C-alpha positions in Angstrom: 9.7 11.1 19.9 7.5 9.5 17.2 9.1 6.8 15.0 7.9 6.5 11.4 8.3 3.7 9.0 9.0 5.3 5.6 10.9 5.1 2.3 14.3 6.6 1.7 15.0 7.3 -2.0 18.2 6.2 -3.7 19.1 5.6 -7.3 19.4 7.8 -10.3 17.0 10.2 -12.1 14.0 8.1 -13.5 15.5 5.0 -11.8 14.5 5.0 -8.2 15.3 2.5 -5.5 14.0 2.7 -1.9 15.1 1.6 1.5 12.4 1.0 4.0 13.6 2.5 7.3 12.4 3.2 10.8 13.3 6.9 11.5 12.4 9.7 13.8 9.5 11.7 12.3 11.6 15.0 12.4 14.6 13.5 10.5 15.0 14.4 6.9 13.6 11.9 4.3 17.1 10.7 3.2 18.8 11.5 6.6 19.4 9.6 9.8 17.5 6.5 10.5 17.2 4.0 13.3 17.1 0.7 11.3 16.7 -0.6 7.7 13.7 -2.9 7.7 13.5 -3.7 3.9 14.0 -2.6 0.3 11.7 -1.8 -2.6 12.6 -1.6 -6.3 9.5 -0.1 -8.1 11.1 -0.7 -11.6 9.8 -4.1 -12.9 12.4 -6.6 -14.1 12.1 -8.5 -17.4 9.5 -10.8 -15.9 7.3 -7.8 -14.9 8.0 -8.3 -11.1 8.8 -5.5 -8.7 11.3 -6.6 -5.9 10.3 -6.0 -2.3 12.3 -7.4 0.6 11.0 -7.1 4.1 12.4 -8.0 7.5 9.0 -9.0 8.9 10.2 -9.7 12.5 11.7 -6.2 12.7 8.6 -4.6 11.1 6.4 -6.3 13.7 8.7 -5.1 16.5 8.6 -1.4 15.3 4.8 -1.6 14.9 4.4 -3.1 18.4 6.3 -0.2 20.0 4.1 2.4 18.2 5.9 3.2 15.0 3.6 4.9 12.5 3.9 3.9 8.8 3.8 6.5 6.0 0.9 6.2 3.5 3.0 4.3 1.0 4.5 2.0 3.6 1.0 1.2 5.0 -0.1 0.3 1.5 3.0 -2.0 1.0 2.5 -3.6 4.4 -1.2 -4.1 3.7 -0.3 -6.0 0.5 1.9 -8.4 2.4 -0.6 -9.0 5.3 1.5 -7.2 8.0 -1.2 -4.5 8.4 -4.8 -4.5 7.4 -5.2 -3.6 3.7 -5.5 0.1 2.9 -8.3 1.1 0.6 -7.0 2.9 -2.5 -10.1 5.2 -2.9 -9.9 6.8 0.6 -9.6 10.4 -0.8 -11.1 13.0 1.6 
């Protein structure tokens, strides 16, 4: 079964918070997962910074065993140098 690295949405309306998880591709977005590999808060704090916490060793493991990142996860991992950067104008 294919494992995906993707975001699980938490938080309130207009105030999202995400867990970065490794999950089976057929599992629901907010359903069962195999492991939490990080968190992402897209709401900027008073200093204008968005908080992202990554467990880089576990991300490297899941990528090494063939886990496929979602589009947004690939973009985030590209920003931190874990994957090659994804071009933002790749609309086909």
